[in-house]
N, C-alpha and C positions, 0 to 999 in steps of 0.2 A: 908797348913800351911800359917798362916797371915804373914805378914812383920810386923817386931817390930816398924818400922817408918813409917810415911807417906812419900808417894814418892812424888818427885817434877818434873814438867815436863821440859824439857831442849831439848836442840838441838845438835847433836853430831859435832864436828868440826874436830877432827882428833886423830888418836892413835899415840902416842909418842913411846911407847914401847909394850912388851908383856902384860903388867898389868897395863899400864897408858894412859887413855884417856883424850881429851880436850873437855869440853862441853860448850854451851853456855847457862848461867843459868841467867835469869832476868837480861839480858843486860851485862853480864859479863862472861867473860872466865875462867872456872875453872878447874882443874884437878881432875879427879875421878879415882878409884882404879877399874881395870877389872879383875875380877877373873876368867880368862879364857885364857889360851894359845892357843886356837884354833884361825885359820886366821880369820873367821867371816866376809869374805869379802862381802858376800850378804847382811850384816846386818850394818856393821860399814860403812855407805856411809853419807859423809859429807851432812847435812842438815835434816838427819832423827830425828824423834822425839824419844827421849829417856826420862827414868825415872831414876833417882836417889834418894839416900836417904845420909842424914848426916852421917858421919864417927862416929864411937862410941868412938875412942880414940884421945884425944886432940893433941896427939905426932906425928900422922902420917903426912907424906909428902904429902898426898892426902886428901882432907876434904870431900871428897864424895865417894860413892860407885856406879857405875853403875850396875843398876838392870834389866832393861826391854829395849828392844830396838822395835819400830814399823817398822814393814816391809813396803813395797811400797803399799801393800792392805790394811793395817790398823791390821795386827795381830801382837798381842803382845807375842814377844819373850823373855824368862827367859834366860841372859847370864852368870849367874852365875853358873859356873861349878861345885861348891862345893855343891849346893842345891840337885842334884840328894840323895846325901847321907842321908841328913836331912829326905828328902821326902819318902826315903825306910824306914829309922827307924821308922819314925810316922807311916807310913801305917803298919808296922809289929806289933809295940804296940797297934794298933787299930783294930788288928786282919783282915787288908783288903788282906792279902796275903794267900790265903787257901793253896798254894802249900807249904807254909813254917809254916803250922799250928802245926806241931809235935814238933816244937822247943820252948823252954821256955824262953831262954835268948838270948840276943843279945848283941855282943862286938864289938866296933868301933875300927878301925885304929890297928889291930893284926898283930905283926910280925910273919911271917912264914918261916923259913929259912932266906934267904937273901931279902925279900921281905916285904913288910908292905901292906897287904889287906885291903879291905873297911870293911868287916864284918866277924864275926864268928858267927854262929847260933850254939846253943847248945840244944841238945835234949838227950832223955833217951838213944838212939842206938849209935849215931853218929853225928859229927858235919857238919856243912854245911859252906862252904867259899863263899863269896859274892863279886862280884865285880861289881860297877855300873859305868855307863858310859853315859855323857850328851850328849845328841843329839840337835843341834838348824839349822843343814842344812837340809831344806826340799825342794825337787824338785817335782813339781807335787803333789803327794800323798805319796811320798817315803822319809822316814828318812834316812840320811846316816852318817856313822860314820866308821872313823874319818874325820874332813875335811882338816887334814894335817897329815904328817908322825906321828906316835906316837910310839917311841920305849918304853916307859915306858908301854904303852897299851899292846903291844905285849908281853913284858916280864910278865907281870901279868897274861895274858891268858897262857902263857907257865908256870907258877908256879900253874896254877890252874890245869892243866893238871897232873902234877906231883902229886899233892894233891889228884886228883882223883883216880890215879893209885895206891896211897898208902891207899887207902879204905875209904876216905873221900868224902862227897857230896860237888860239886863245881858248881858254877852258875855266868853267866854274865847276866846282866840286862841293858837294854838299856833305858834310861829315855828322852822321847822326850819332851822338855820344852815349848812346842808351839802346837797349834792346826794345823789341816791341813793333818797331817801325818796319812794314814791308814795301812801302813805296814813299816818294816826298812830292810834295806840292807848294809852289809859290804861296804864300799866305796872302791872297788878295784882300782880304777882310782887314788886316794889319796895317799893310802897305801896298796899294795897288799900284803905286808909282812903280816901286820896285818890281813887281810881277809885270808890268807892261814893259819895262827896260829888259827884263829877263827874256821875255817871249820875243822881243825886237832882235836880241843878241842871236837867239837860236836862228832866227828867220836870215840873219846875217852870217851864218857859219860858225858861231862860237858854239863850242861843245859844252854841254851842261850834263853832268852824272850826278851820282850820289853813292854814299858807301855807309855802311851800318858798322859801328865799333862794338867789341866785346868788352863790357867794364866790370871790373873786380877789385877788390880791395888791394890787389897786389899792384894793379897797373890797368891800362886801356890798350886795347889792340885793335888794329884794322881787320875787319871780319870779312864783309861781303858786299858786293855790287847792289844797288838798289835802283828801280826803274823811277823816273819821273812821270808823274800824271799832270796835266794841264788842263783838265775839265774841272 
């Protein structure tokens, strides 16, 4: 998926709140929107190279969107937690997800009971409900989710369990928005409740998988599948 605007190089200064950061851009301090509620402590380090794009709406409080942050070793990481949904939809429509080839249509942000899930895929025999989760935290060759406690994520997994038990297909897909990861693990140190719920989901038949992205200054692309490790 190509970015719709050319990215501009900047330096990270500070995080004001969950969704607002300050960047040094062309000699000026500017505010940028951060579409990610995770901690991102290993990425949002003062002085780090960051890439942003101008905001589409003139009425926003922030004039820029933070898109990428460069690690100390020079790896580009996409910090937009909304992007995995767009990447999944693009990959599905382009026929790059053979495990979902039996489904003919895709709907985003579909309400199921008291939750709104990322996707519902519809086929001739049954529906498949899909939740995507963004991973930016990589240690060694391991991608971890979440990097902070996620009540919402746990609730979604529990809802998928209910949908699976009612006869639908259900899946969780972790999307690693950077290179370097060779497998994915639930981050029990940050959120053991989520890890427990995810393992329960697997025992109930919910499918859990992961994919790694290729990240560049021109865009982010769905790349290759990764195994899940539970130990």
